[in-house]
SENU-450693 format. One record per residue (C-alpha): x, y, z; residue in three letters. Coordinates in steps of 0.5 Angstrom, whole numbers, padded with zeros to 4 digits, always signed. Layout:
N
XYZALA/...
***
This chain:
484
+0334-0070-0079UNK/+0328-0071-0074UNK/+0330-0074-0068UNK/+0323-0079-0068UNK/+0326-0081-0075UNK/+0333-0083-0072UNK/+0330-0086-0066UNK/+0325-0091-0071UNK/+0331-0093-0075UNK/+0336-0094-0069UNK/+0330-0098-0066UNK/+0329-0102-0072UNK/+0337-0104-0073UNK/+0338-0106-0066UNK/+0333-0112-0066UNK/+0337-0119-0066UNK/+0332-0122-0071UNK/+0333-0116-0076UNK/+0341-0118-0076UNK/+0339-0126-0077UNK/+0335-0124-0083UNK/+0341-0120-0086UNK/+0345-0126-0085UNK/+0340-0130-0088UNK/+0340-0125-0094UNK/+0347-0126-0095UNK/+0347-0133-0095UNK/+0341-0133-0100UNK/+0345-0128-0105UNK/+0351-0133-0105UNK/+0346-0139-0107UNK/+0343-0134-0112UNK/+0350-0134-0116UNK/+0349-0137-0123UNK/+0354-0143-0124UNK/+0355-0147-0130UNK/+0356-0155-0130UNK/+0351-0156-0124UNK/+0345-0160-0124UNK/+0342-0153-0121UNK/+0343-0147-0125UNK/+0340-0140-0123UNK/+0340-0137-0130UNK/+0341-0140-0137UNK/+0341-0136-0143UNK/+0341-0139-0150UNK/+0346-0145-0148UNK/+0346-0147-0155UNK/+0350-0140-0157UNK/+0353-0137-0150UNK/+0358-0140-0145UNK/+0354-0140-0139UNK/+0356-0136-0132UNK/+0363-0135-0135UNK/+0364-0128-0133UNK/+0362-0123-0127UNK/+0357-0120-0130UNK/+0352-0126-0130UNK/+0353-0125-0122UNK/+0349-0119-0121UNK/+0344-0120-0126UNK/+0343-0127-0124UNK/+0342-0125-0117UNK/+0337-0119-0119UNK/+0333-0124-0123UNK/+0332-0129-0117UNK/+0332-0123-0111UNK/+0327-0119-0115UNK/+0322-0124-0112UNK/+0326-0127-0106UNK/+0328-0120-0103UNK/+0321-0117-0103UNK/+0318-0123-0099UNK/+0323-0123-0094UNK/+0323-0116-0093UNK/+0315-0116-0092UNK/+0315-0121-0087UNK/+0321-0116-0083UNK/+0317-0110-0083UNK/+0310-0112-0083UNK/+0309-0112-0076UNK/+0313-0105-0074UNK/+0306-0101-0073UNK/+0303-0107-0069UNK/+0310-0108-0065UNK/+0309-0100-0063UNK/+0302-0101-0061UNK/+0303-0107-0056UNK/+0310-0104-0053UNK/+0306-0097-0052UNK/+0310-0093-0056UNK/+0304-0091-0061UNK/+0299-0090-0056UNK/+0304-0085-0052UNK/+0306-0081-0059UNK/+0298-0081-0060UNK/+0297-0077-0054UNK/+0303-0073-0055UNK/+0304-0067-0059UNK/+0306-0071-0065UNK/+0302-0070-0072UNK/+0300-0076-0076UNK/+0304-0075-0082UNK/+0310-0074-0078UNK/+0309-0080-0074UNK/+0307-0085-0080UNK/+0313-0081-0084UNK/+0318-0084-0079UNK/+0315-0091-0079UNK/+0315-0091-0087UNK/+0323-0089-0087UNK/+0324-0094-0081UNK/+0321-0099-0086UNK/+0325-0096-0092UNK/+0331-0096-0088UNK/+0330-0104-0086UNK/+0329-0106-0093UNK/+0335-0102-0096UNK/+0339-0105-0091UNK/+0337-0112-0093UNK/+0339-0109-0100UNK/+0346-0107-0098UNK/+0347-0114-0095UNK/+0345-0117-0102UNK/+0350-0112-0106UNK/+0356-0114-0101UNK/+0354-0121-0102UNK/+0354-0121-0109UNK/+0360-0117-0109UNK/+0364-0122-0105UNK/+0362-0127-0110UNK/+0365-0123-0116UNK/+0371-0123-0112UNK/+0372-0130-0110UNK/+0370-0133-0117UNK/+0372-0128-0122UNK/+0378-0125-0118UNK/+0382-0120-0123UNK/+0377-0120-0128UNK/+0375-0113-0131UNK/+0368-0111-0130UNK/+0365-0104-0130UNK/+0362-0101-0123UNK/+0355-0100-0127UNK/+0355-0107-0130UNK/+0355-0110-0123UNK/+0351-0105-0119UNK/+0346-0103-0125UNK/+0342-0110-0125UNK/+0341-0109-0117UNK/+0339-0102-0117UNK/+0332-0104-0121UNK/+0330-0107-0114UNK/+0330-0100-0110UNK/+0323-0097-0113UNK/+0319-0103-0111UNK/+0322-0103-0104UNK/+0320-0096-0103UNK/+0313-0098-0105UNK/+0313-0104-0101UNK/+0315-0100-0095UNK/+0309-0096-0096UNK/+0304-0101-0097UNK/+0306-0105-0091UNK/+0305-0099-0087UNK/+0298-0098-0090UNK/+0296-0105-0089UNK/+0297-0104-0081UNK/+0293-0098-0081UNK/+0287-0101-0085UNK/+0282-0105-0080UNK/+0281-0111-0085UNK/+0288-0112-0087UNK/+0291-0112-0080UNK/+0295-0118-0077UNK/+0296-0124-0082UNK/+0291-0122-0087UNK/+0296-0116-0089UNK/+0302-0121-0089UNK/+0298-0125-0094UNK/+0295-0119-0098UNK/+0302-0117-0099UNK/+0305-0123-0101UNK/+0300-0124-0106UNK/+0301-0117-0109UNK/+0308-0119-0110UNK/+0307-0126-0113UNK/+0302-0123-0118UNK/+0306-0117-0120UNK/+0312-0121-0121UNK/+0309-0126-0125UNK/+0305-0121-0129UNK/+0312-0117-0131UNK/+0315-0124-0133UNK/+0310-0126-0137UNK/+0308-0119-0141UNK/+0315-0116-0140UNK/+0311-0109-0139UNK/+0307-0107-0133UNK/+0309-0102-0128UNK/+0315-0105-0126UNK/+0314-0105-0119UNK/+0319-0111-0118UNK/+0324-0109-0123UNK/+0324-0116-0127UNK/+0321-0112-0134UNK/+0327-0108-0133UNK/+0332-0114-0133UNK/+0329-0117-0139UNK/+0330-0111-0143UNK/+0337-0111-0141UNK/+0338-0118-0142UNK/+0335-0117-0149UNK/+0339-0111-0151UNK/+0345-0115-0149UNK/+0344-0121-0153UNK/+0342-0117-0159UNK/+0349-0113-0159UNK/+0352-0120-0160UNK/+0347-0124-0164UNK/+0343-0119-0167UNK/+0337-0122-0165UNK/+0333-0122-0158UNK/+0334-0128-0153UNK/+0331-0134-0155UNK/+0331-0138-0149UNK/+0332-0136-0142UNK/+0331-0141-0135UNK/+0331-0138-0128UNK/+0332-0143-0123UNK/+0332-0149-0127UNK/+0334-0156-0126UNK/+0338-0161-0130UNK/+0344-0161-0134UNK/+0345-0156-0140UNK/+0344-0161-0146UNK/+0348-0156-0151UNK/+0354-0151-0149UNK/+0355-0145-0153UNK/+0362-0142-0156UNK/+0360-0135-0155UNK/+0361-0130-0149UNK/+0355-0126-0147UNK/+0357-0119-0143UNK/+0351-0116-0140UNK/+0351-0109-0140UNK/+0348-0104-0135UNK/+0341-0102-0134UNK/+0339-0096-0139UNK/+0336-0090-0136UNK/+0331-0089-0141UNK/+0324-0085-0141UNK/+0320-0092-0139UNK/+0325-0093-0133UNK/+0324-0086-0131UNK/+0317-0087-0132UNK/+0317-0093-0127UNK/+0321-0090-0122UNK/+0316-0084-0122UNK/+0310-0088-0121UNK/+0313-0092-0116UNK/+0314-0086-0112UNK/+0307-0083-0113UNK/+0304-0090-0110UNK/+0309-0090-0104UNK/+0306-0082-0103UNK/+0299-0085-0104UNK/+0300-0090-0099UNK/+0303-0086-0094UNK/+0297-0081-0094UNK/+0292-0086-0094UNK/+0295-0089-0088UNK/+0295-0082-0084UNK/+0287-0082-0086UNK/+0286-0089-0083UNK/+0290-0089-0077UNK/+0286-0090-0071UNK/+0285-0084-0067UNK/+0285-0087-0060UNK/+0289-0093-0058UNK/+0287-0100-0059UNK/+0286-0105-0054UNK/+0291-0111-0054UNK/+0287-0117-0054UNK/+0292-0123-0056UNK/+0296-0123-0049UNK/+0291-0126-0045UNK/+0290-0132-0050UNK/+0298-0132-0050UNK/+0298-0133-0043UNK/+0293-0138-0043UNK/+0297-0142-0048UNK/+0304-0141-0044UNK/+0300-0144-0038UNK/+0298-0150-0041UNK/+0305-0154-0041UNK/+0305-0162-0040UNK/+0312-0164-0038UNK/+0319-0161-0038UNK/+0321-0163-0045UNK/+0314-0161-0049UNK/+0314-0154-0045UNK/+0321-0153-0048UNK/+0319-0155-0055UNK/+0313-0150-0055UNK/+0317-0144-0052UNK/+0323-0145-0057UNK/+0317-0146-0063UNK/+0314-0140-0060UNK/+0320-0135-0062UNK/+0319-0137-0069UNK/+0315-0133-0074UNK/+0309-0137-0077UNK/+0311-0136-0084UNK/+0318-0139-0083UNK/+0315-0145-0080UNK/+0311-0146-0086UNK/+0316-0145-0091UNK/+0321-0149-0087UNK/+0316-0155-0087UNK/+0314-0154-0094UNK/+0322-0155-0096UNK/+0323-0160-0091UNK/+0317-0165-0095UNK/+0320-0163-0102UNK/+0327-0165-0100UNK/+0325-0172-0099UNK/+0323-0173-0106UNK/+0329-0169-0110UNK/+0336-0173-0112UNK/+0342-0173-0107UNK/+0346-0168-0111UNK/+0340-0163-0110UNK/+0339-0165-0103UNK/+0346-0163-0101UNK/+0347-0157-0106UNK/+0341-0153-0104UNK/+0336-0156-0099UNK/+0341-0158-0094UNK/+0344-0151-0094UNK/+0337-0147-0094UNK/+0334-0152-0089UNK/+0340-0150-0084UNK/+0340-0143-0086UNK/+0332-0143-0084UNK/+0334-0146-0077UNK/+0338-0140-0075UNK/+0332-0137-0072UNK/+0332-0143-0067UNK/+0339-0144-0066UNK/+0340-0137-0064UNK/+0336-0138-0058UNK/+0340-0144-0056UNK/+0343-0143-0049UNK/+0341-0136-0047UNK/+0333-0135-0049UNK/+0331-0136-0042UNK/+0335-0130-0040UNK/+0330-0125-0043UNK/+0324-0126-0038UNK/+0329-0127-0032UNK/+0327-0135-0032UNK/+0335-0137-0032UNK/+0336-0133-0025UNK/+0330-0137-0022UNK/+0333-0143-0025UNK/+0340-0142-0022UNK/+0337-0142-0015UNK/+0337-0149-0015UNK/+0342-0154-0019UNK/+0337-0159-0020UNK/+0332-0155-0023UNK/+0338-0152-0028UNK/+0340-0158-0030UNK/+0333-0161-0031UNK/+0332-0155-0036UNK/+0338-0155-0039UNK/+0338-0162-0041UNK/+0331-0161-0044UNK/+0333-0155-0048UNK/+0339-0159-0051UNK/+0335-0165-0052UNK/+0329-0161-0056UNK/+0335-0158-0060UNK/+0338-0164-0062UNK/+0332-0167-0064UNK/+0330-0161-0068UNK/+0337-0162-0072UNK/+0336-0169-0073UNK/+0329-0168-0075UNK/+0331-0162-0080UNK/+0337-0166-0083UNK/+0333-0173-0084UNK/+0332-0172-0091UNK/+0340-0173-0092UNK/+0340-0178-0087UNK/+0335-0183-0091UNK/+0339-0182-0097UNK/+0345-0186-0094UNK/+0345-0194-0095UNK/+0348-0195-0088UNK/+0349-0191-0082UNK/+0353-0184-0083UNK/+0356-0183-0076UNK/+0360-0177-0078UNK/+0354-0174-0080UNK/+0350-0176-0074UNK/+0356-0173-0070UNK/+0355-0166-0074UNK/+0348-0166-0072UNK/+0349-0167-0065UNK/+0355-0162-0065UNK/+0351-0156-0068UNK/+0346-0155-0063UNK/+0351-0157-0057UNK/+0356-0151-0060UNK/+0350-0146-0060UNK/+0348-0148-0053UNK/+0355-0147-0051UNK/+0356-0140-0055UNK/+0350-0137-0052UNK/+0351-0139-0045UNK/+0358-0135-0045UNK/+0356-0129-0050UNK/+0349-0128-0047UNK/+0346-0127-0054UNK/+0346-0131-0061UNK/+0350-0127-0065UNK/+0356-0131-0064UNK/+0352-0137-0066UNK/+0349-0133-0072UNK/+0356-0131-0075UNK/+0359-0138-0074UNK/+0353-0141-0078UNK/+0354-0136-0083UNK/+0361-0137-0084UNK/+0360-0145-0084UNK/+0355-0145-0090UNK/+0358-0139-0094UNK/+0364-0143-0094UNK/+0360-0150-0096UNK/+0357-0146-0101UNK/+0364-0144-0104UNK/+0366-0151-0105UNK/+0369-0153-0097UNK/+0364-0158-0097UNK/+0368-0162-0092UNK/+0366-0158-0087UNK/+0359-0162-0087UNK/+0362-0169-0086UNK/+0357-0174-0090UNK/+0362-0180-0090UNK/+0369-0176-0088UNK/+0371-0180-0081UNK/+0377-0175-0080UNK/+0372-0169-0080UNK/+0367-0173-0076UNK/+0372-0174-0071UNK/+0374-0166-0070UNK/+0366-0165-0069UNK/+0366-0171-0064UNK/+0372-0167-0060UNK/+0368-0160-0061UNK/+0362-0164-0058UNK/+0365-0166-0052UNK/+0368-0159-0051UNK/+0361-0156-0051UNK/+0358-0161-0046UNK/+0364-0159-0041UNK/+0363-0152-0042UNK/+0355-0152-0042UNK/+0355-0156-0035UNK/+0361-0153-0032UNK/+0358-0146-0034UNK/+0352-0148-0030UNK/+0355-0151-0024UNK/+0359-0144-0024UNK/+0353-0140-0024UNK/+0349-0144-0019UNK/+0355-0143-0014UNK/+0356-0136-0016UNK/+0348-0134-0014UNK/+0349-0138-0008UNK/+0355-0134-0005UNK/
***
């Protein structure tokens, strides 16, 4: 394999942010598993005829119906700045001045985009497979019944990898306008396919609809009469028949869709080679960023701005929208959906706890003075605790009285993240622990988040005290070591 391609893939996979996105996809996939008897149902198919989500074939097709929209959106945000990052880091200007052809350069960028998207798809498959084992252990299922519905996403991901590259080479679509264009294209394509069931099949929804109709027709003799994806409210009527979804059929129409997707990807990569700048562009945003960084009024405000600057703008907007929506939904929806999703999005903030300042060597300067170190660490903790309490405010307002166990849990999470970040020196341990917590929560271990459980709250109180001792004890040890 070309060394340029190997280097590009290795550089992408080693990014801490990409690891965090993989964890997010893992949890989101677990959220997209169809269930029965709950107020939120991911997939409902003719509830007056069929039992809902009573066999493992429902998991893969239910996950596929939701992730055909969610995974491309997340993937687009993940890969859309690959070329601009190479511009800012000096990699692209260096390669442009070397004897590297434009086709070879952009082909490696395209394969890097595709590798990241395939990595997210593989995480989705692993999460869905784990949910099959947890919920339907020992129930027979053919491999193609499981993997078939999930493969419909692959042609669209190939197109997305090329489209993201094209938007970064076209001058009119560089930056945020390119992200908005890709998001709009995904939404239009998705809802066009769900409405007509025909179109080109870039997202794979049309293939899923055809598979669903074929499976229902094999049992009832007619096509599906009622389908609901991500609906709320209990199912009024319960059917008595079992619906087993078949694997995706590779007919002539599906092969035609695959050929069209591959042709579009090749066209987009070719256009990217045409529109790529022949001379390195000047980076103009660094001066504005430096001016913003210098305008810091107060230690706590400065720390809050520094942490917020590490979170992408799209993630801030999505979190704010879901946070506002959480105030108007019922308690069951808040605890079963909004609470896990909001805290999942907050992983981007928690992974910076305790070690983020090490990236620019600020910690080495702070460690020369114990007073500065304690002041900064205290401001860091105060900002994280305030952010976590604010994030979980939609849960707190539902209590008729003050829930001390839940408040203690809100205090413990950022403190444990800070202690973990200080000791390990990165946020990977924090990511792993948070993912395990919410994965267990989504699979029935709801007592891990103490709403009213005094015993669990006392455990988190003990962990909070241990975290405080670790945080300030570690700071004291570091200051003495630097002084020596």
